[in-house]
C-alpha positions in Angstrom: -14.1 9.6 -36.2 -11.4 7.3 -35.2 -13.2 4.5 -36.4 -15.1 3.0 -39.0 -17.3 -0.1 -39.3 -15.4 -3.0 -41.3 -17.3 -5.3 -43.8 -17.8 -7.8 -40.8 -19.6 -4.4 -38.9 -16.6 -4.8 -36.2 -15.6 -0.7 -35.7 -11.8 -0.4 -36.8 -9.3 2.4 -35.9 -8.1 4.5 -38.9 -4.1 4.3 -39.3 -3.7 7.7 -38.0 -5.5 6.3 -34.8 -3.5 3.1 -35.1 -0.5 5.0 -35.4 -1.2 7.9 -32.2 -1.9 4.7 -29.8 1.1 2.7 -30.9 3.2 5.7 -30.3 1.4 6.4 -26.5 1.5 2.4 -26.3 5.4 2.3 -26.6 5.8 5.2 -24.6 4.0 4.5 -21.3 2.9 1.0 -21.7 5.1 -1.5 -23.6 7.9 -1.6 -21.2 8.5 -5.6 -20.3 10.7 -7.1 -18.4 11.6 -11.2 -18.2 12.0 -12.7 -14.3 12.0 -16.3 -13.4 9.4 -17.5 -11.2 11.5 -17.2 -8.3 12.1 -13.3 -9.0 8.5 -12.8 -9.3 7.9 -14.3 -6.0 10.3 -12.1 -4.5 9.3 -9.1 -5.7 5.6 -10.0 -4.5 7.2 -10.9 -1.0 9.2 -7.5 -1.0 5.9 -5.7 -1.9 3.9 -7.3 0.6 6.3 -7.3 3.3 7.2 -3.2 2.7 3.3 -2.7 3.3 2.7 -4.7 6.4 5.9 -3.5 7.7 5.7 0.3 7.3 1.1 0.0 8.1 2.4 -1.4 11.8 5.0 0.9 12.1 2.6 4.1 10.9 -0.2 2.5 13.0 2.7 2.3 16.4 3.9 5.7 16.2 0.2 7.0 15.3 -1.6 5.4 18.2 1.4 6.5 20.4 1.3 10.4 19.5 -2.7 10.1 20.0 -2.3 8.3 23.5 1.2 10.5 24.5 2.4 6.3 25.7 4.5 4.3 23.8 7.3 5.5 21.0 6.2 9.2 21.7 7.3 8.9 25.6 11.0 8.9 24.0 10.3 11.7 22.2 11.8 14.6 24.5 14.8 12.6 25.6 15.8 12.1 22.0 15.4 15.5 20.6 17.4 16.8 23.5 20.5 14.3 22.9 20.5 16.0 19.2 20.2 19.2 20.7 23.0 18.4 22.9 24.7 18.2 19.6 24.4 21.0 18.1 27.3 23.3 16.5 27.8 25.3 13.7 29.0 22.5 11.6 26.1 20.0 12.2 23.5 23.3 12.4 25.1 24.5 8.6 24.5 20.5 7.3 21.0 20.2 8.8 20.2 23.5 7.2 21.3 22.6 3.7 19.3 19.5 3.9 16.1 21.1 4.6 16.5 23.5 1.7 17.3 20.9 -0.7 14.5 18.5 0.6 12.3 21.3 1.5 8.9 22.3 0.1 10.6 25.3 -2.5 13.3 23.0 -3.8 12.0 19.5 -3.6 9.0 20.1 -6.2 11.9 21.8 -8.3 14.1 18.9 -7.8 11.1 16.6 -8.8 10.0 18.1 -11.9 13.2 18.4 -13.1 13.9 14.7 -12.4 10.7 13.5 -14.1 10.9 15.7 -17.1 14.6 15.0 -17.9 13.9 10.8 -17.0 10.6 11.2 -19.7 12.5 12.7 -22.4 15.8 10.7 -22.3 14.1 7.2 -21.4 12.6 4.6 -23.7 9.4 4.1 -21.9 7.7 6.9 -19.5 6.5 4.6 -16.8 9.0 4.8 -14.5 8.9 8.7 -14.2 5.1 8.4 -14.3 5.2 6.5 -11.4 7.8 8.8 -9.2 5.5 11.7 -9.9 2.4 9.8 -8.6 4.2 8.8 -5.4 5.3 12.3 -5.0 1.5 14.1 -5.6 0.2 11.6 -3.3 2.9 11.9 -0.3 2.2 15.5 -0.5 -1.8 15.0 0.0 -1.4 12.2 2.5 0.6 14.5 4.7 -1.6 17.1 4.5 -4.4 15.0 5.3 -2.9 13.2 8.3 -1.4 16.6 9.5 -4.5 18.2 9.8 -6.6 15.3 11.0 -4.0 14.7 13.9 -3.3 18.4 14.4 -0.2 17.6 16.7 1.8 21.0 18.0 5.6 21.1 16.8 8.3 21.4 19.6 8.9 24.5 21.0 9.6 27.7 18.8 12.3 29.0 20.9 14.3 25.7 20.0 13.9 25.7 16.2 17.0 27.2 14.2 16.0 28.2 10.9 12.7 30.1 11.2 9.1 29.7 13.0 6.9 26.7 12.1 3.4 27.1 13.3 1.9 24.2 11.0 1.0 20.6 12.3 3.8 18.6 13.3 2.8 14.9 12.5 3.9 13.5 10.2 6.8 15.2 8.6 6.0 16.1 5.3 9.9 17.1 4.3 10.7 13.5 5.2 7.7 11.9 3.8 8.7 13.6 0.5 12.3 12.6 0.9 11.4 9.1 1.4 9.3 8.9 -1.7 11.7 10.7 -3.9 15.3 8.6 -2.7 13.2 5.2 -2.0 10.8 5.4 -4.9 13.0 6.7 -6.9 16.1 4.3 -5.9 13.4 1.1 -6.8 12.5 2.4 -10.1 16.0 3.1 -11.2 17.9 0.4 -9.8 15.8 -2.2 -10.6 16.4 -2.1 -13.7 20.4 -2.6 -13.6 22.1 -5.5 -13.7 24.5 -4.6 -11.6 23.3 -5.8 -8.2 26.3 -4.3 -6.1 25.5 -0.9 -7.7 21.9 -1.0 -7.1 22.6 -1.8 -3.3 25.3 0.8 -3.0 22.6 3.2 -4.5 20.1 2.1 -2.6 21.9 2.5 1.0 23.3 5.7 -0.1 19.5 6.7 -0.6 18.5 5.2 2.8 21.5 6.8 4.6 20.5 10.2 3.6 17.0 9.4 4.1 18.0 9.0 7.9 20.1 12.2 7.6 17.2 14.1 6.8 15.0 12.8 9.6 17.7 13.1 12.5 17.9 16.8 11.2 14.2 17.5 11.3 14.5 16.7 14.8 18.1 18.1 15.6 16.4 21.4 14.0 13.7 21.6 16.5 10.6 20.9 14.0 9.6 18.0 14.7 9.7 15.0 17.3 11.1 11.8 16.5 7.6 9.7 16.0 6.8 12.6 13.5 9.6 11.4 11.6 9.1 7.6 12.2 5.8 7.6 11.0 6.8 9.1 8.0 9.2 7.0 6.9 6.3 4.4 7.8 4.2 5.9 5.2 7.2 6.0 2.8 7.5 1.9 3.2 3.8 1.5 2.1 3.8 3.6 -1.1 7.5 1.9 -1.6 5.7 -1.4 -1.3 2.7 -0.2 -3.8 4.9 1.4 -6.0 6.6 -2.2 -6.4 3.4 -4.3 -6.8 2.1 -1.9 -9.3 5.3 -2.0 -11.7 5.7 -5.8 -11.2 2.3 -6.4 -12.2 2.5 -3.9 -15.2 6.1 -5.0 -16.5 7.5 -8.0 -15.3 6.9 -11.3 -17.2 8.0 -14.7 -16.8 11.4 -15.6 -18.8 10.1 -17.6 -22.0 6.6 -16.5 -21.7 7.1 -12.5 -22.9 4.2 -11.2 -24.5 4.8 -9.6 -27.8 5.5 -5.8 -27.9 1.9 -4.3 -29.6 3.9 -1.4 -30.0 5.9 -3.0 -32.7 4.5 -3.6 -36.3 3.5 -7.0 -37.5 6.5 -6.6 -39.6 9.2 -6.7 -37.3 7.7 -9.1 -34.5 9.2 -12.4 -34.8 6.0 -14.3 -35.3 5.1 -12.6 -38.2 8.6 -13.1 -39.6 8.0 -16.7 -39.0 4.5 -16.3 -41.3 
C-alpha cells in the first residue's frame, strides 16, 4: 500500500506516494499570489458585489418574465427596434457570432483553451476553474430553461433556422459570459500591467454585449433572456473570484511555504 506505520505508529507515505502527491500539489494546488490586506479586501468586496448584483438582476428578470410585467414589457419594443436595423452586413456578423459562440463551436473552443492552458501553464488551477464554470453554466441554463419554459420569439423572425427550445435564459449568452468574463478574470488577474488587464476585460465585455444583442437581432431571444444570462454570469464570476482568492491569495509577508518544494530548496530549510 501507499503507507507504512513508522516507529511511532503513525502511518508514513512511501517515497513514491510522496512524489506523486508533490506533483499533484505543484500542478493543481501550489499557486500563491501575494496581496496586501487592502487588495484582499477589494477582491472580497468585488466577489460579494458581483454575486449580489447578479442575483438581484436575475430575480428581477425572472419575476418579470413569469408575471409578464416589469422589464418584460420592453421585450417586444426592443426586439422590434433591433429588427428594424437588419441589414446584410449586420446579419452576417450576427450569424458569425452565433456560430463561434454556439453549442457546436463553443465546446471545442473551451476544450482547446483548457487543454492548451493546462499544458503551458505552471499551474492547472485556472483552466480547471474555467472548465468548471463552463460546465456549471450549461447545467444551470438547461435546468432553468425547462423549469420556466418560456416560448421563443416567432419562428418567422428567426434568421438562421428554426429553434423550438425554451427561450429563458439564453444558453448562448450564458456560455459566452462564463467564457469571456471568467476567462478574462483568471488570465488578467495574474498580470501586473493594469492597463492591459483593463483593455482585455473591456474587450471581453463589449464582445459579450455584442453576442447578447445579436441573439435578439437574429430573432432567437427576448432581451430579458439575454440580460438574465448576463446576470447569472456575474454570479458565477463572483463565486469564481471568491474561490480563487480564498485558494491562491495570501497576505504579503506571510506567504506559506510551497509544500511541493523539497526541504532542501525552501529558505527555511537552508537557514537550518
